[in-house]
HTML snippet that shows the backbone in 3Dmol.js (N, CA, C, O; Angstrom):
<script src="https://3Dmol.org/build/3Dmol-min.js"></script>
<div id="view" style="width:600px;height:400px;position:relative"></div>
<script>
const pdb = `
ATOM      1  N   MET A   1      27.683  22.849  -9.703  1.00  0.00           N
ATOM      2  CA  MET A   1      27.811  22.568  -8.354  1.00  0.00           C
ATOM      3  C   MET A   1      26.855  21.671  -7.873  1.00  0.00           C
ATOM      4  O   MET A   1      25.674  21.841  -8.178  1.00  0.00           O
ATOM      5  N   ARG A   2      27.245  20.617  -7.069  1.00  0.00           N
ATOM      6  CA  ARG A   2      26.282  19.510  -6.457  1.00  0.00           C
ATOM      7  C   ARG A   2      25.475  19.935  -5.263  1.00  0.00           C
ATOM      8  O   ARG A   2      25.857  20.826  -4.504  1.00  0.00           O
ATOM      9  N   THR A   3      24.406  19.308  -5.123  1.00  0.00           N
ATOM     10  CA  THR A   3      23.609  19.699  -4.098  1.00  0.00           C
ATOM     11  C   THR A   3      24.132  19.877  -2.883  1.00  0.00           C
ATOM     12  O   THR A   3      23.871  20.949  -2.337  1.00  0.00           O
ATOM     13  N   PHE A   4      24.999  18.882  -2.148  1.00  0.00           N
ATOM     14  CA  PHE A   4      25.654  18.832  -1.200  1.00  0.00           C
ATOM     15  C   PHE A   4      26.610  19.954  -0.879  1.00  0.00           C
ATOM     16  O   PHE A   4      26.813  20.468   0.221  1.00  0.00           O
ATOM     17  N   ASP A   5      27.165  20.240  -2.052  1.00  0.00           N
ATOM     18  CA  ASP A   5      28.337  21.287  -1.865  1.00  0.00           C
ATOM     19  C   ASP A   5      27.567  22.599  -1.632  1.00  0.00           C
ATOM     20  O   ASP A   5      27.971  23.429  -0.817  1.00  0.00           O
ATOM     21  N   LEU A   6      26.341  22.787  -2.435  1.00  0.00           N
ATOM     22  CA  LEU A   6      25.503  24.148  -2.208  1.00  0.00           C
ATOM     23  C   LEU A   6      25.163  24.083  -0.745  1.00  0.00           C
ATOM     24  O   LEU A   6      25.401  25.105  -0.101  1.00  0.00           O
ATOM     25  N   ILE A   7      24.598  22.954  -0.049  1.00  0.00           N
ATOM     26  CA  ILE A   7      24.326  23.139   1.340  1.00  0.00           C
ATOM     27  C   ILE A   7      25.510  23.321   2.322  1.00  0.00           C
ATOM     28  O   ILE A   7      25.416  24.005   3.342  1.00  0.00           O
ATOM     29  N   ARG A   8      26.487  22.747   1.993  1.00  0.00           N
ATOM     30  CA  ARG A   8      27.912  23.071   2.709  1.00  0.00           C
ATOM     31  C   ARG A   8      28.042  24.650   2.790  1.00  0.00           C
ATOM     32  O   ARG A   8      28.113  25.283   3.844  1.00  0.00           O
ATOM     33  N   ASP A   9      28.063  25.240   1.386  1.00  0.00           N
ATOM     34  CA  ASP A   9      28.399  26.637   1.355  1.00  0.00           C
ATOM     35  C   ASP A   9      27.435  27.480   2.276  1.00  0.00           C
ATOM     36  O   ASP A   9      27.832  28.347   3.056  1.00  0.00           O
ATOM     37  N   ALA A  10      26.151  27.127   2.093  1.00  0.00           N
ATOM     38  CA  ALA A  10      25.002  27.819   2.663  1.00  0.00           C
ATOM     39  C   ALA A  10      25.084  27.860   4.396  1.00  0.00           C
ATOM     40  O   ALA A  10      24.535  28.721   5.084  1.00  0.00           O
ATOM     41  N   VAL A  11      25.830  26.819   4.869  1.00  0.00           N
ATOM     42  CA  VAL A  11      25.996  26.617   6.485  1.00  0.00           C
ATOM     43  C   VAL A  11      26.674  27.688   6.973  1.00  0.00           C
ATOM     44  O   VAL A  11      27.605  28.111   6.288  1.00  0.00           O
ATOM     45  N   LEU A  12      26.401  28.254   8.066  1.00  0.00           N
ATOM     46  CA  LEU A  12      27.216  29.483   8.701  1.00  0.00           C
ATOM     47  C   LEU A  12      28.641  28.697   9.067  1.00  0.00           C
ATOM     48  O   LEU A  12      28.708  27.483   9.257  1.00  0.00           O
ATOM     49  N   PRO A  13      29.620  29.500   9.121  1.00  0.00           N
ATOM     50  CA  PRO A  13      31.035  28.935   8.901  1.00  0.00           C
ATOM     51  C   PRO A  13      31.300  28.197  10.436  1.00  0.00           C
ATOM     52  O   PRO A  13      32.047  27.223  10.527  1.00  0.00           O
ATOM     53  N   GLU A  14      30.747  28.659  11.371  1.00  0.00           N
ATOM     54  CA  GLU A  14      30.889  27.796  12.659  1.00  0.00           C
ATOM     55  C   GLU A  14      30.509  26.584  12.622  1.00  0.00           C
ATOM     56  O   GLU A  14      31.065  25.752  13.339  1.00  0.00           O
ATOM     57  N   PHE A  15      29.530  26.260  11.815  1.00  0.00           N
ATOM     58  CA  PHE A  15      28.859  24.794  11.872  1.00  0.00           C
ATOM     59  C   PHE A  15      29.311  24.021  10.579  1.00  0.00           C
ATOM     60  O   PHE A  15      28.993  22.847  10.387  1.00  0.00           O
ATOM     61  N   ARG A  16      29.983  24.669   9.811  1.00  0.00           N
ATOM     62  CA  ARG A  16      30.391  23.798   8.519  1.00  0.00           C
ATOM     63  C   ARG A  16      31.084  22.395   8.751  1.00  0.00           C
ATOM     64  O   ARG A  16      30.744  21.406   8.102  1.00  0.00           O
ATOM     65  N   ASP A  17      32.046  22.367   9.685  1.00  0.00           N
ATOM     66  CA  ASP A  17      32.652  21.199   9.905  1.00  0.00           C
ATOM     67  C   ASP A  17      31.601  20.130  10.353  1.00  0.00           C
ATOM     68  O   ASP A  17      31.476  19.133   9.641  1.00  0.00           O
ATOM     69  N   ARG A  18      30.876  20.254  11.420  1.00  0.00           N
ATOM     70  CA  ARG A  18      29.995  19.403  11.985  1.00  0.00           C
ATOM     71  C   ARG A  18      28.897  19.052  10.803  1.00  0.00           C
ATOM     72  O   ARG A  18      28.636  17.867  10.595  1.00  0.00           O
ATOM     73  N   VAL A  19      28.299  20.016  10.084  1.00  0.00           N
ATOM     74  CA  VAL A  19      27.473  19.709   8.905  1.00  0.00           C
ATOM     75  C   VAL A  19      27.991  18.781   7.791  1.00  0.00           C
ATOM     76  O   VAL A  19      27.423  17.822   7.268  1.00  0.00           O
ATOM     77  N   ALA A  20      29.460  19.410   7.508  1.00  0.00           N
ATOM     78  CA  ALA A  20      30.122  18.360   6.431  1.00  0.00           C
ATOM     79  C   ALA A  20      30.243  16.870   6.817  1.00  0.00           C
ATOM     80  O   ALA A  20      30.203  15.995   5.952  1.00  0.00           O
ATOM     81  N   GLU A  21      30.411  16.565   8.281  1.00  0.00           N
ATOM     82  CA  GLU A  21      30.566  15.613   8.421  1.00  0.00           C
ATOM     83  C   GLU A  21      29.428  14.595   8.507  1.00  0.00           C
ATOM     84  O   GLU A  21      29.559  13.377   8.386  1.00  0.00           O
ATOM     85  N   TYR A  22      28.226  15.303   8.745  1.00  0.00           N
ATOM     86  CA  TYR A  22      26.862  14.613   8.541  1.00  0.00           C
ATOM     87  C   TYR A  22      26.626  14.422   7.268  1.00  0.00           C
ATOM     88  O   TYR A  22      26.290  13.285   6.937  1.00  0.00           O
ATOM     89  N   LEU A  23      26.726  15.371   6.330  1.00  0.00           N
ATOM     90  CA  LEU A  23      26.394  15.464   5.068  1.00  0.00           C
ATOM     91  C   LEU A  23      27.241  14.210   4.147  1.00  0.00           C
ATOM     92  O   LEU A  23      26.712  13.643   3.191  1.00  0.00           O
ATOM     93  N   VAL A  24      28.565  13.926   4.607  1.00  0.00           N
ATOM     94  CA  VAL A  24      29.271  12.645   4.083  1.00  0.00           C
ATOM     95  C   VAL A  24      28.678  11.401   4.451  1.00  0.00           C
ATOM     96  O   VAL A  24      28.561  10.471   3.653  1.00  0.00           O
ATOM     97  N   GLN A  25      28.333  11.364   5.541  1.00  0.00           N
ATOM     98  CA  GLN A  25      27.582  10.192   6.013  1.00  0.00           C
ATOM     99  C   GLN A  25      26.266  10.026   5.270  1.00  0.00           C
ATOM    100  O   GLN A  25      25.979   8.938   4.771  1.00  0.00           O
ATOM    101  N   TYR A  26      25.468  11.065   5.186  1.00  0.00           N
ATOM    102  CA  TYR A  26      24.144  11.101   4.374  1.00  0.00           C
ATOM    103  C   TYR A  26      24.418  10.935   3.014  1.00  0.00           C
ATOM    104  O   TYR A  26      23.691  10.105   2.467  1.00  0.00           O
ATOM    105  N   GLU A  27      25.212  11.454   2.340  1.00  0.00           N
ATOM    106  CA  GLU A  27      25.807  11.233   0.831  1.00  0.00           C
ATOM    107  C   GLU A  27      25.802   9.669   0.642  1.00  0.00           C
ATOM    108  O   GLU A  27      25.050   9.006  -0.072  1.00  0.00           O
ATOM    109  N   THR A  28      26.807   9.250   1.442  1.00  0.00           N
ATOM    110  CA  THR A  28      27.088   7.746   1.521  1.00  0.00           C
ATOM    111  C   THR A  28      25.805   6.856   1.571  1.00  0.00           C
ATOM    112  O   THR A  28      25.594   5.999   0.713  1.00  0.00           O
ATOM    113  N   GLU A  29      25.055   7.071   2.495  1.00  0.00           N
ATOM    114  CA  GLU A  29      23.824   6.290   2.535  1.00  0.00           C
ATOM    115  C   GLU A  29      22.845   6.557   1.473  1.00  0.00           C
ATOM    116  O   GLU A  29      22.190   5.605   1.049  1.00  0.00           O
ATOM    117  N   LEU A  30      22.653   7.797   0.963  1.00  0.00           N
ATOM    118  CA  LEU A  30      22.062   8.036  -0.139  1.00  0.00           C
ATOM    119  C   LEU A  30      22.321   7.392  -1.466  1.00  0.00           C
ATOM    120  O   LEU A  30      21.412   7.071  -2.231  1.00  0.00           O
ATOM    121  N   ARG A  31      23.706   7.200  -1.731  1.00  0.00           N
ATOM    122  CA  ARG A  31      24.316   6.630  -2.872  1.00  0.00           C
ATOM    123  C   ARG A  31      23.886   5.202  -2.667  1.00  0.00           C
ATOM    124  O   ARG A  31      23.318   4.626  -3.595  1.00  0.00           O
ATOM    125  N   GLY A  32      24.111   4.589  -1.534  1.00  0.00           N
ATOM    126  CA  GLY A  32      23.749   2.976  -1.565  1.00  0.00           C
ATOM    127  C   GLY A  32      22.379   2.812  -1.793  1.00  0.00           C
ATOM    128  O   GLY A  32      21.946   1.931  -2.537  1.00  0.00           O
ATOM    129  N   TYR A  33      21.498   3.808  -1.047  1.00  0.00           N
ATOM    130  CA  TYR A  33      20.106   3.413  -1.344  1.00  0.00           C
ATOM    131  C   TYR A  33      19.730   3.755  -2.896  1.00  0.00           C
ATOM    132  O   TYR A  33      18.853   3.054  -3.401  1.00  0.00           O
ATOM    133  N   LEU A  34      20.285   4.706  -3.632  1.00  0.00           N
ATOM    134  CA  LEU A  34      20.016   5.047  -5.152  1.00  0.00           C
ATOM    135  C   LEU A  34      20.609   3.771  -5.904  1.00  0.00           C
ATOM    136  O   LEU A  34      19.952   3.336  -6.851  1.00  0.00           O
ATOM    137  N   ARG A  35      21.741   3.171  -5.573  1.00  0.00           N
ATOM    138  CA  ARG A  35      22.187   2.211  -6.210  1.00  0.00           C
ATOM    139  C   ARG A  35      21.291   0.823  -6.092  1.00  0.00           C
ATOM    140  O   ARG A  35      21.048   0.060  -7.028  1.00  0.00           O
ATOM    141  N   GLY A  36      20.877   0.685  -4.777  1.00  0.00           N
ATOM    142  CA  GLY A  36      19.992  -0.414  -4.538  1.00  0.00           C
ATOM    143  C   GLY A  36      18.683  -0.340  -5.582  1.00  0.00           C
ATOM    144  O   GLY A  36      18.309  -1.246  -6.326  1.00  0.00           O
ATOM    145  N   LEU A  37      18.140   0.879  -5.444  1.00  0.00           N
ATOM    146  CA  LEU A  37      16.847   1.095  -6.392  1.00  0.00           C
ATOM    147  C   LEU A  37      17.419   0.821  -7.940  1.00  0.00           C
ATOM    148  O   LEU A  37      16.767   0.099  -8.693  1.00  0.00           O
ATOM    149  N   ASN A  38      18.449   1.326  -8.297  1.00  0.00           N
ATOM    150  CA  ASN A  38      18.882   1.158  -9.573  1.00  0.00           C
ATOM    151  C   ASN A  38      18.765  -0.468  -9.758  1.00  0.00           C
ATOM    152  O   ASN A  38      18.006  -1.028 -10.549  1.00  0.00           O
ATOM    153  N   THR A  39      19.518  -0.992  -9.015  1.00  0.00           N
ATOM    154  CA  THR A  39      19.575  -2.760  -9.068  1.00  0.00           C
ATOM    155  C   THR A  39      18.277  -3.306  -9.049  1.00  0.00           C
ATOM    156  O   THR A  39      18.069  -4.253  -9.807  1.00  0.00           O
ATOM    157  N   THR A  40      17.268  -2.856  -8.259  1.00  0.00           N
ATOM    158  CA  THR A  40      15.953  -3.550  -8.270  1.00  0.00           C
ATOM    159  C   THR A  40      15.319  -2.893  -9.406  1.00  0.00           C
ATOM    160  O   THR A  40      14.516  -3.667  -9.928  1.00  0.00           O
ATOM    161  N   ARG A  41      15.374  -1.716 -10.013  1.00  0.00           N
ATOM    162  CA  ARG A  41      14.913  -1.511 -11.175  1.00  0.00           C
ATOM    163  C   ARG A  41      15.518  -2.310 -12.479  1.00  0.00           C
ATOM    164  O   ARG A  41      14.821  -2.558 -13.464  1.00  0.00           O
ATOM    165  N   VAL A  42      16.819  -2.660 -12.370  1.00  0.00           N
ATOM    166  CA  VAL A  42      17.296  -3.398 -13.360  1.00  0.00           C
ATOM    167  C   VAL A  42      16.594  -5.040 -13.183  1.00  0.00           C
ATOM    168  O   VAL A  42      16.005  -5.650 -14.075  1.00  0.00           O
ATOM    169  N   LEU A  43      16.828  -5.477 -11.910  1.00  0.00           N
ATOM    170  CA  LEU A  43      16.035  -6.827 -11.825  1.00  0.00           C
ATOM    171  C   LEU A  43      14.771  -6.935 -12.358  1.00  0.00           C
ATOM    172  O   LEU A  43      14.485  -7.879 -13.095  1.00  0.00           O
ATOM    173  N   GLY A  44      13.869  -5.950 -12.029  1.00  0.00           N
ATOM    174  CA  GLY A  44      12.596  -5.801 -12.483  1.00  0.00           C
ATOM    175  C   GLY A  44      12.166  -5.857 -13.818  1.00  0.00           C
ATOM    176  O   GLY A  44      11.113  -6.305 -14.272  1.00  0.00           O
ATOM    177  N   MET A  45      13.238  -5.279 -14.451  1.00  0.00           N
ATOM    178  CA  MET A  45      13.260  -5.115 -16.036  1.00  0.00           C
ATOM    179  C   MET A  45      13.501  -6.476 -16.421  1.00  0.00           C
ATOM    180  O   MET A  45      12.668  -7.080 -17.097  1.00  0.00           O
ATOM    181  N   ALA A  46      14.626  -7.033 -16.028  1.00  0.00           N
ATOM    182  CA  ALA A  46      14.653  -8.510 -16.423  1.00  0.00           C
ATOM    183  C   ALA A  46      13.510  -9.358 -16.204  1.00  0.00           C
ATOM    184  O   ALA A  46      13.194 -10.167 -17.077  1.00  0.00           O
ATOM    185  N   ASP A  47      12.851  -9.261 -15.130  1.00  0.00           N
ATOM    186  CA  ASP A  47      11.497 -10.160 -15.005  1.00  0.00           C
ATOM    187  C   ASP A  47      10.620  -9.583 -15.980  1.00  0.00           C
ATOM    188  O   ASP A  47       9.817 -10.376 -16.470  1.00  0.00           O
ATOM    189  N   TRP A  48      10.574  -8.406 -16.382  1.00  0.00           N
ATOM    190  CA  TRP A  48       9.420  -8.119 -17.297  1.00  0.00           C
ATOM    191  C   TRP A  48       9.585  -8.634 -18.563  1.00  0.00           C
ATOM    192  O   TRP A  48       8.668  -9.044 -19.274  1.00  0.00           O
ATOM    193  N   GLU A  49      11.016  -8.607 -18.909  1.00  0.00           N
ATOM    194  CA  GLU A  49      11.674  -9.026 -20.194  1.00  0.00           C
ATOM    195  C   GLU A  49      11.454 -10.343 -20.475  1.00  0.00           C
ATOM    196  O   GLU A  49      11.135 -10.716 -21.604  1.00  0.00           O
ATOM    197  N   GLU A  50      11.630 -11.267 -19.313  1.00  0.00           N
ATOM    198  CA  GLU A  50      11.339 -12.797 -19.210  1.00  0.00           C
ATOM    199  C   GLU A  50       9.916 -12.900 -19.269  1.00  0.00           C
ATOM    200  O   GLU A  50       9.522 -13.805 -20.004  1.00  0.00           O
ATOM    201  N   LEU A  51       9.083 -12.261 -18.730  1.00  0.00           N
ATOM    202  CA  LEU A  51       7.678 -12.373 -18.849  1.00  0.00           C
ATOM    203  C   LEU A  51       7.052 -11.993 -20.344  1.00  0.00           C
ATOM    204  O   LEU A  51       6.180 -12.659 -20.902  1.00  0.00           O
ATOM    205  N   ASP A  52       7.623 -10.877 -20.843  1.00  0.00           N
ATOM    206  CA  ASP A  52       7.212 -10.657 -22.161  1.00  0.00           C
ATOM    207  C   ASP A  52       7.776 -11.638 -23.372  1.00  0.00           C
ATOM    208  O   ASP A  52       7.174 -11.822 -24.430  1.00  0.00           O
ATOM    209  N   ARG A  53       8.858 -12.145 -23.066  1.00  0.00           N
ATOM    210  CA  ARG A  53       9.242 -13.247 -23.930  1.00  0.00           C
ATOM    211  C   ARG A  53       8.356 -14.605 -23.748  1.00  0.00           C
ATOM    212  O   ARG A  53       7.936 -15.209 -24.734  1.00  0.00           O
ATOM    213  N   ARG A  54       8.138 -14.980 -22.597  1.00  0.00           N
ATOM    214  CA  ARG A  54       7.211 -16.142 -22.261  1.00  0.00           C
ATOM    215  C   ARG A  54       5.903 -15.923 -22.975  1.00  0.00           C
ATOM    216  O   ARG A  54       5.432 -16.784 -23.719  1.00  0.00           O
ATOM    217  N   ILE A  55       5.238 -14.606 -22.713  1.00  0.00           N
ATOM    218  CA  ILE A  55       3.925 -14.376 -23.345  1.00  0.00           C
ATOM    219  C   ILE A  55       3.967 -14.589 -25.103  1.00  0.00           C
ATOM    220  O   ILE A  55       3.168 -15.204 -25.811  1.00  0.00           O
ATOM    221  N   THR A  56       5.058 -13.928 -25.441  1.00  0.00           N
ATOM    222  CA  THR A  56       5.299 -14.000 -26.897  1.00  0.00           C
ATOM    223  C   THR A  56       5.448 -15.486 -27.314  1.00  0.00           C
ATOM    224  O   THR A  56       4.628 -15.887 -28.141  1.00  0.00           O
ATOM    225  N   GLU A  57       6.264 -16.251 -26.915  1.00  0.00           N
ATOM    226  CA  GLU A  57       6.294 -17.694 -27.140  1.00  0.00           C
ATOM    227  C   GLU A  57       5.188 -18.442 -27.000  1.00  0.00           C
ATOM    228  O   GLU A  57       5.075 -19.468 -27.670  1.00  0.00           O
ATOM    229  N   SER A  58       4.134 -18.021 -26.051  1.00  0.00           N
ATOM    230  CA  SER A  58       3.002 -18.686 -25.929  1.00  0.00           C
ATOM    231  C   SER A  58       2.005 -18.487 -26.848  1.00  0.00           C
ATOM    232  O   SER A  58       1.212 -19.381 -27.144  1.00  0.00           O
ATOM    233  N   TRP A  59       1.975 -17.183 -27.412  1.00  0.00           N
ATOM    234  CA  TRP A  59       1.140 -16.868 -28.530  1.00  0.00           C
ATOM    235  C   TRP A  59       1.664 -17.099 -29.791  1.00  0.00           C
ATOM    236  O   TRP A  59       0.860 -17.048 -30.722  1.00  0.00           O
ATOM    237  N   LEU A  60       2.787 -17.333 -30.032  1.00  0.00           N
ATOM    238  CA  LEU A  60       3.174 -17.742 -31.208  1.00  0.00           C
ATOM    239  C   LEU A  60       3.230 -19.363 -31.434  1.00  0.00           C
ATOM    240  O   LEU A  60       3.586 -19.824 -32.518  1.00  0.00           O
TER     241      LEU A  60
END
`;
const viewer = $3Dmol.createViewer("view");
viewer.addModel(pdb, "pdb");
viewer.setStyle({}, {cartoon: {color: "spectrum"}});
viewer.zoomTo();
viewer.render();
</script>
């Protein structure tokens, strides 16, 4: 079971609809943030690979 599903199940029944709406928005924002982090990490890795390649070429 996913974390957000566990949260939804733990909320009192009278608040589940309101919490569910909030969690949908939060989960969407969180996925976008994590996707951005992954993109940044991948771009950062590309920069490090390029730097490594340039250093290797300069030493050889």
